[in-house]
C-alpha positions in Angstrom: 0.0 0.0 0.0 1.4 3.4 -0.8 2.4 5.6 2.1 -0.3 8.1 3.0 2.0 11.0 2.4 3.3 9.7 -0.9 1.2 12.0 -3.1 2.5 15.1 -1.2 6.0 13.9 -1.8 5.3 13.2 -5.5 4.0 16.7 -5.9 7.1 18.2 -4.4 9.1 16.2 -6.8 6.6 17.2 -9.5 7.7 20.7 -9.1 10.3 19.0 -10.3 11.5 15.8 -11.5 14.9 15.7 -13.0 18.6 16.5 -12.6 20.5 19.6 -13.5 20.8 20.3 -17.2 24.2 19.1 -18.4 26.6 21.8 -19.4 24.4 24.7 -18.2 25.5 27.4 -15.9 23.7 27.5 -12.5 22.2 30.8 -11.3 24.2 32.6 -8.7 23.6 31.5 -5.1 21.7 34.7 -4.3 19.3 34.2 -7.2 17.0 32.0 -5.2 16.5 32.6 -1.5 13.8 31.6 1.0 13.0 35.3 1.6 12.9 36.3 -2.1 10.9 33.4 -3.5 9.7 35.0 -6.6 12.7 36.8 -8.1 12.6 34.5 -11.1 11.4 36.8 -13.9 9.8 35.3 -17.1 9.5 37.4 -20.2 5.8 38.2 -20.7 3.6 37.1 -23.5 2.3 40.6 -23.5 5.1 43.3 -23.8 5.7 45.3 -20.7 4.1 42.9 -18.2 6.6 41.1 -16.0 5.7 37.5 -15.0 7.2 35.7 -12.0 7.3 32.2 -10.7 6.2 31.7 -7.1 8.3 29.1 -5.5 6.6 28.5 -2.2 3.3 30.2 -2.4 1.3 27.7 -4.4 -1.7 26.3 -2.6 -0.6 23.0 -1.0 -4.2 22.1 -0.2 -4.5 21.2 -3.8 -1.9 18.5 -3.6 -1.5 17.3 0.0 -3.0 14.1 1.5 -6.8 14.1 1.6 -6.7 17.3 -0.4 -10.2 16.7 -1.8 -11.7 15.2 1.3 -13.6 18.4 2.3 -15.4 18.5 -1.1 -15.8 14.7 -1.6 -19.3 14.6 -0.1 -20.6 17.0 -2.8 -19.1 15.1 -5.7 -21.6 13.1 -7.8 -19.5 12.1 -10.8 -16.0 10.6 -10.9 -14.9 13.2 -13.5 -15.7 16.0 -11.1 -12.9 15.2 -8.7 -10.6 17.4 -10.8 -10.6 19.7 -13.8 -7.6 17.9 -15.4 -6.3 14.3 -15.5 -2.9 13.0 -16.6 -2.8 10.8 -19.7 0.0 8.2 -20.2 0.7 5.4 -22.7 1.3 2.2 -20.7 1.6 -0.1 -23.7 1.1 0.1 -27.5 -2.6 -0.6 -26.9 -3.2 1.0 -23.6 -3.6 4.8 -23.6 -5.3 5.9 -20.4 -6.1 8.5 -17.7 -4.1 7.5 -14.6 -5.5 8.0 -11.1 -3.5 7.0 -8.0 -5.3 5.2 -5.3 -3.7 5.6 -1.9 -4.0 5.4 1.9 -6.3 8.1 3.1 -7.4 8.8 -0.5 -6.4 11.8 -2.6 -9.7 11.3 -4.4 -12.1 9.8 -1.7 -15.0 9.6 -4.1 -13.0 7.3 -6.5 -11.2 5.5 -3.7 -14.6 4.6 -2.0 -15.7 2.9 -5.2 -12.4 1.2 -5.9 -12.1 -0.5 -2.5 -15.6 -2.0 -2.8 -14.4 -4.2 -5.6 -10.7 -4.7 -5.0 -9.5 -6.7 -2.0 -7.1 -4.7 0.2 -5.0 -7.8 1.1 -3.6 -8.3 -2.4 0.2 -8.1 -2.5 1.5 -8.9 -5.9 4.7 -7.6 -7.3 5.7 -8.0 -10.9 8.9 -7.3 -12.8 7.0 -5.0 -15.1 6.1 -1.5 -14.1 2.4 -2.3 -14.1 0.5 -5.6 -14.2 -3.0 -4.4 -15.2 -6.2 -6.4 -14.2 -9.8 -5.8 -14.9 -12.9 -5.9 -12.6 -16.1 -5.6 -14.6 -17.9 -4.7 -11.4 -15.5 -1.9 -10.7 -15.7 -0.6 -14.2 -19.5 -0.6 -14.1 -19.7 1.1 -10.7 -17.2 3.8 -11.6 -18.6 4.7 -15.1 -22.2 4.6 -14.0 -21.6 7.6 -11.8 -21.2 9.8 -14.8 -22.5 10.2 -18.4 -19.1 11.4 -19.6 -17.9 9.2 -22.5 -15.1 11.3 -24.0 -12.5 13.9 -23.1 -10.5 16.6 -24.8 -6.9 15.3 -24.9 -4.2 17.9 -25.0 -1.2 16.7 -26.8 2.2 18.1 -27.7 1.0 19.3 -31.1 -2.7 19.9 -30.6 -6.0 18.9 -29.1 -8.3 16.0 -30.0 -11.1 14.0 -28.5 -10.8 10.5 -27.1 -13.5 8.1 -25.9 -13.5 6.0 -22.8 -12.9 2.3 -23.5 -12.4 0.4 -20.3 -11.3 0.6 -16.6 -8.2 -1.3 -15.5 -6.1 -1.3 -12.3 -2.6 -2.3 -11.1 -2.0 -3.3 -7.5 1.1 -4.3 -5.6 2.6 -3.6 -2.2 4.0 -0.3 -3.2 1.5 1.3 -5.6 -2.1 1.2 -6.6 -3.1 2.7 -9.9 -6.5 3.0 -11.6 -6.6 3.7 -15.4 -9.4 4.9 -17.6 -8.7 3.6 -21.0 -9.0 5.9 -24.0 -9.2 5.4 -27.7 -5.9 5.9 -29.4 -4.6 9.3 -30.6 -3.0 10.0 -33.9 0.4 11.0 -32.7 1.5 12.0 -36.2 -1.1 14.8 -36.3 -1.5 15.6 -32.6 1.7 14.5 -30.9 2.1 12.7 -27.6 -1.1 12.8 -25.5 -0.6 14.4 -22.1 -3.7 15.9 -20.3 -7.4 15.1 -20.4 -10.2 17.4 -19.5 -14.0 17.8 -20.0 -13.3 21.5 -20.8 -11.9 22.9 -24.0 -9.0 25.3 -23.7 -8.0 27.5 -26.6 -4.2 27.1 -26.7 -1.2 27.8 -28.8 0.7 24.6 -29.2 4.3 25.7 -29.2 7.2 26.4 -26.8 7.4 29.9 -25.5 11.3 30.3 -25.4 11.5 32.8 -22.5 9.2 30.7 -20.3 11.0 27.5 -21.2 14.4 29.1 -20.3 13.2 30.2 -16.8 11.3 26.9 -16.3 14.6 25.1 -16.5 16.1 27.4 -13.8 13.0 26.9 -11.7 13.5 23.2 -12.2 17.1 23.4 -11.1 16.2 25.2 -8.0 13.8 22.4 -6.9 16.2 19.7 -7.9 18.6 20.9 -5.3 16.0 20.3 -2.7 14.5 16.9 -3.4 15.7 13.4 -2.8 14.0 11.7 -5.7 14.9 12.8 -9.2 15.7 11.6 -12.7 17.3 13.0 -15.8 14.2 14.3 -17.6 13.9 18.0 -18.1 10.5 19.8 -18.1 9.1 21.1 -21.4 6.5 23.8 -21.9 4.4 22.7 -24.9 1.3 24.9 -25.0 0.0 28.1 -23.6 -2.6 30.9 -23.7 -3.0 34.2 -21.8 -3.8 32.3 -18.6 -2.1 28.9 -18.7 1.2 27.3 -19.5 1.2 23.5 -20.0 4.3 21.5 -19.1 5.4 17.8 -19.2 8.3 15.8 -17.9 8.5 12.6 -19.9 10.6 10.9 -22.6 7.7 8.7 -23.8 10.0 5.7 -23.8 9.6 4.2 -20.4 6.6 2.0 -21.2 8.6 -0.1 -23.7 12.3 0.7 -22.8 13.5 -0.5 -19.4 16.6 1.5 -19.9 14.6 4.8 -20.1 15.9 7.3 -17.5 12.4 8.6 -16.9 11.2 7.6 -13.4 8.6 10.2 -12.7 6.6 11.2 -15.8 4.6 14.2 -14.9 2.1 16.8 -16.3 1.7 20.3 -14.9 -0.3 23.4 -15.5 1.0 26.9 -14.4 -1.5 29.7 -14.2 -1.0 33.4 -14.6 -2.4 34.9 -11.4 -2.9 38.5 -10.1 0.2 40.7 -10.0 1.6 38.7 -12.9 2.6 35.7 -10.8 3.0 32.3 -12.4 1.7 29.7 -9.9 1.5 25.9 -10.3 -2.2 25.4 -10.7 -2.2 21.6 -11.2 0.3 18.7 -11.2 0.0 15.0 -11.5 2.3 12.1 -12.3 3.1 8.5 -11.7 6.0 6.9 -9.8 8.0 4.3 -11.8 10.8 4.3 -9.1 8.7 3.1 -6.2 9.1 5.8 -3.6 6.7 4.1 -1.2 8.9 1.0 -1.1 12.2 2.7 -1.0 
């Protein structure tokens, strides 16, 4: 079973997850301080408007253990537990939304359904990252809470729609993962699928160089403060006047055991008041096994 504080740790590493960029020059020591947490300036999308990362002032209630517990009683549909969901390819034929199931429950509404149909005394460990199983009763119980049948899927090159196909889960001593299968995406046209949502965002699918440059510095700052990291650098792939979408992934780990990617992650930064860029949402999966370390 995952440790009850695992998700909080994951989100700290999600701020996050890689090593320093080889060959790059680190910022001076005084560049980042605990007192001056938002000195990192990003060139604006609109001329004359400075934008800053906020390093410590993101709302941790969005990411900590039992973050959604207070609102769980009002949730009627599984898709309402969040505005966005991470999408990963687990095999050639398994593209899916990934939802972590954990002690205490980051999504109590989904957890409560899950544990009705999956025995809590299972303890299977496989040499593969994930050994997926199917429970028809679990699938029926989860999907009948909502009439949603498809999502907008935001990819590296554009947005498309994908339809729900099935519900699978993977369960071992360290990690419990629920996946909502989706119809495949044409990667030639849309690129790698990353984030699913019921809402449509009008985005420009490209890298904003100034933001990307400072995102890497932001990343380095956090990498000096976390214990778990890999070699994958964050990439900003889409944006509009309010949001910057970011991923950490090499898209190889599902078929290449030599992939250095241990913590594939998706994040959304939002432009807030006073031109602050704050992490609005983050979600990823743990291929390393922090809970069993």
